[in-house]
N, C-alpha and C positions, 0 to 999 in steps of 0.2 A: 504494500500500500504506500502510495506517494502522496504528499500534501503539496498543494500549490495555492499561493495567494494571488488573486487576480485584482489588479488595481488600475486606476486611470482617473483622470479628471472628470468632472461633471460633463455628460454628453459624449464621452469617449467611446462608448459601446461595450463597456466591461460586462454589463449584465447580459447583453446579447451574446458576447463571447462565452459567458458561463452557461447560457442555454445550449449553445452548441456543444460544450464539454459534457453537459448533462445528457444530451442526445447520444453522445458516444459511449456513455456508461459511467460518467463521474457522478459523485455525490456532491451537491452544491450547498454549502453553508452560507446563507445570506446574512452577513453580519449586521446590516441595517435593519432587517426584519427582526432579528434576534434582539437587537438593542431596543427596538420599538416595543416588542413584547415585554421585555424586562421593565421598561419605563411604565408600561400599563399595569404590570402585575406585581412588581417587586417593591414592597413597602419600604424596605431599607434604602433602596436607591431613591425612591421618592422623597424620603425624609432627608437624605443627604443633599439632594438637589435643592429642596426647599430651604435648608439651612445655608447652603453655599451661596445661593442667590438672594437670600433673605426675602423670599416672595412666595405667595401661594401659587402652586402650580396646578390647582384643580379648578374645574369649571363644571358646575352641575353634578358634582360627585365623581367626575371622571378626570383623568389626567388631561391637561390642556396641551396637546402636542404642538399646536400652533404657537403657543406661548413659549414652550421649550425651544422650538426651532428659532424663534426670534431671539431668545437669550443666547442660544448656542452660536448663532451667526452674527451676533452684534459686533464682536471683535475677537481677536486671537486669544486674549486672556480668558474670556467667557467660554470660548470653544474648548480651550485646554482644561478649564475647570470642570466642565461637563464631561469631557472625554476621560478625565482622570477618575471620575466616579463610575462611568458606564463601561469603559473598555476592559478593565480587569474581569468584570462579570461576563462580558461577551467571550473573553478568552477562556474562562472556566467552562462556559457552555460549549465552546468548540472542543475543548479537551474531552468533555463528557460525550459529545457526538462522535469523536474519533474512537473512543472506547466502545460505543454502542454499534457503530456501523463500519468500523475500520476493516474488519475481515470480510465484508460483503462487497466492497468496491475497490477497484484497482487504483482509483484516484479520488482524493477528497480535495475539493476546491473551496477556498474562502473568497467570497465576493465581497470586497470591502474597499471603499475609497481611501481609507487611512491605514493601509497595511504598514507603511514605513513610519508614519507619524506616531502610531500607537505602539510600535515595537512588536507587532504581530509577526513580522517577517522572521524574527529570531526563533519562532516556534514552528516554522515551515521548512520543508525541503527546498522549495523553489518559489520564485516570485515571477509574475508576468505583468508587464506594463502594457496596457492597450493605449498606444500613443496616437493621438489625433490632433490635427492642427487646431489652434485656438478658435479660428473663425468657424470651422465646421462644428466644433463642440458647442459654440454659442448658438448657432443656427438650430442644431438638434434640440438643445435644451429649450429654446424658445418654441419650437414646434410642439413640444409636449404640452405646453399651455398651462402647466400647474404652478409655475413661478413667474414673477415679473422679471423683466430684463434687469432691473436694479438688484433683485434678490439673487439672480443667477450670477451677475458680475461679482457681488459681494462674496458668494460662496466660492467662486473660482479663485478669487483673490486670497481667500483663507487657506486654500489647499496648497500643499507643497508643489512647487513648479515641476512640470513633467521632465524638464532637463535634469533636475536633481534625482527624480525617481528613475530616470533612464540609467543613471550611474549605479544605482543600487539594485536594479532588477536583474534577475537571472536571465530572463528572456524579454524581448520587446517585439510586439506585433504592431505594425503601422496600420491604422484603420482610417485611411483617408479616401478609400475607394468604395466599392460596393459591399453589401452585406454578404454576398456570395464569396467575394475575395477574403473577407474576414473569416467566414466559415471554413474555407479551405486551409487557411493559415492555422486556425485553431485546431482543426482535425489533424493536421500534420504534427503539431506540437503534442497533442494527446498521444498519437502513435509513438512519437519519440520518447515520451515520458514513461510509457508503460511497456515498452518492448522488452 
């Protein structure tokens, strides 16, 4: 069993790359989904965030994810504060997942935008950067329609530059072309990793 962290900036296509890996037989651990589930269910995380930001993070008895997103992407300090609370628990969940499914899959993939920033890379065999030109990433993120241009630019600004990630990643796949080109590159890497 091999572990691979897949990262890339907002709009890079990392989630699409992970879908292609899953189609080939990999297990995909979606770090953002796990973090969201922990935020919604883990009372200790909720307490720590409320204390750290000195604010109520609930709305109508439920966690206010929109408010947490605003807090997290306000600036680098806020983002680091939130990540320091949530990331260790996400890593624990990943380790538990590896124990549960590790012998059933040849490749376990972590889909996470902050593989290097969180230190997650130190727990993985390999890392893959999906590298996409800034302009293309911005266009893709805008097409999704779930964030304003201002929010997208702020989030991109808070992420580690792809040039730095390129230096750290084991593998880099350029994703400036078609989805089919991405699929072929990802499938080739899958075959290389599990041969």
